[in-house]
C-alpha positions in Angstrom: 37.0 -7.9 28.2 37.7 -4.3 29.2 39.0 -2.4 26.1 40.7 0.2 28.3 42.6 -2.3 30.4 46.3 -1.7 30.2 46.0 1.2 27.8 45.3 4.2 30.0 45.1 5.6 33.5 42.3 4.3 35.7 38.9 5.7 34.9 38.7 7.9 38.0 42.0 9.6 37.3 40.9 10.3 33.7 38.0 12.4 35.0 40.1 14.6 37.3 41.3 17.0 34.6 37.9 17.7 33.1 36.3 18.2 36.5 39.1 20.5 37.6 38.8 22.5 34.3 35.0 22.8 34.8 35.8 24.2 38.2 38.1 26.7 36.7 35.4 27.8 34.2 32.9 28.2 37.0 35.4 30.2 39.1 36.2 32.5 36.2 32.6 33.2 35.5 31.7 33.7 39.1 33.8 36.8 39.5 32.2 40.2 38.8 33.2 41.6 35.4 36.3 43.7 35.9 36.2 47.4 35.0 38.4 48.9 32.3 38.7 45.9 30.0 38.4 47.0 26.4 35.4 45.6 24.6 36.8 44.0 21.4 33.9 42.7 19.4 34.0 38.9 19.2 37.0 38.5 21.5 34.8 37.2 24.3 33.3 34.6 22.0 36.8 33.4 21.2 37.5 33.0 24.9 34.2 31.1 25.4 34.9 28.8 22.5 38.5 28.2 23.6 37.8 27.3 27.3 35.0 25.0 26.3 37.1 23.4 23.5 39.6 22.5 26.2 36.8 21.1 28.3 35.5 19.0 25.4 39.0 17.7 24.6 39.5 16.7 28.3 36.1 14.9 28.3 37.0 13.1 25.0 40.3 12.0 26.6 38.4 10.7 29.7 36.1 8.5 27.6 38.9 7.4 25.2 39.4 4.8 23.7 35.8 3.6 24.2 34.0 6.4 22.2 30.7 4.9 21.1 28.4 7.4 19.4 26.0 7.3 22.3 28.8 8.3 24.8 29.8 11.2 22.5 26.2 12.3 22.2 25.7 12.2 26.0 29.0 14.1 26.5 27.9 16.7 23.9 24.6 17.2 25.6 26.2 17.3 29.1 28.7 19.9 28.0 25.9 22.0 26.3 23.9 21.8 29.5 26.9 22.8 31.6 27.4 25.8 29.3 23.7 26.7 29.6 23.8 26.5 33.4 27.0 28.5 33.5 25.4 31.2 31.4 22.3 31.2 33.6 24.3 31.5 36.8 26.0 34.6 35.4 22.7 36.5 35.7 23.4 36.6 39.4 26.9 38.0 39.1 27.4 41.8 39.1 28.4 43.1 35.7 27.6 39.8 33.9 24.6 38.4 32.1 23.5 35.3 30.3 23.9 35.4 26.6 22.6 33.0 23.9 25.7 33.9 21.7 28.0 33.0 24.6 26.2 29.7 25.1 26.5 28.9 21.3 30.3 29.7 21.5 30.5 27.4 24.6 28.7 24.6 22.9 30.6 25.0 19.6 33.9 24.9 21.4 32.9 21.8 23.4 31.9 20.0 20.1 35.1 20.9 18.4 37.1 19.7 21.4 35.2 16.4 21.5 35.7 15.9 17.8 39.4 17.0 17.6 40.8 15.3 20.7 40.5 11.8 19.4 42.5 12.7 16.3 45.3 14.2 18.5 45.1 11.1 20.7 45.6 8.8 17.7 48.6 10.9 16.6 50.3 11.0 20.0 52.8 8.3 20.6 51.8 5.6 23.1 53.0 6.4 26.6 54.5 3.4 28.4 54.8 5.3 31.7 51.0 5.6 32.3 49.6 3.3 35.0 47.2 0.6 33.8 
């Protein structure tokens, strides 16, 4: 028996939002760093944490309600790897560089998103208008 049958959108459509958001992240980090932006200490880490928390939450929603520990571990590793590759590719973008601190903010945000999204999904009222 399929535990997601009748409870959520088809599997493929559940992965559209996280894939699109990952594309937004890659697009944002592929532009050269703009001139004239004030350097507020720690603000960039908040941005890294936030965009990856959204990505983690979207991935958690995509694998909901079947969230075996193994799936969560694979998702966490995949998001950490995505963050590492994103940081590495910034070495080739003018005005940007790879940063271990940025990767830690990315990974931390992804973990928080993965952990918090299921709580929010449980609290949200069931939607009857979603296709099954």
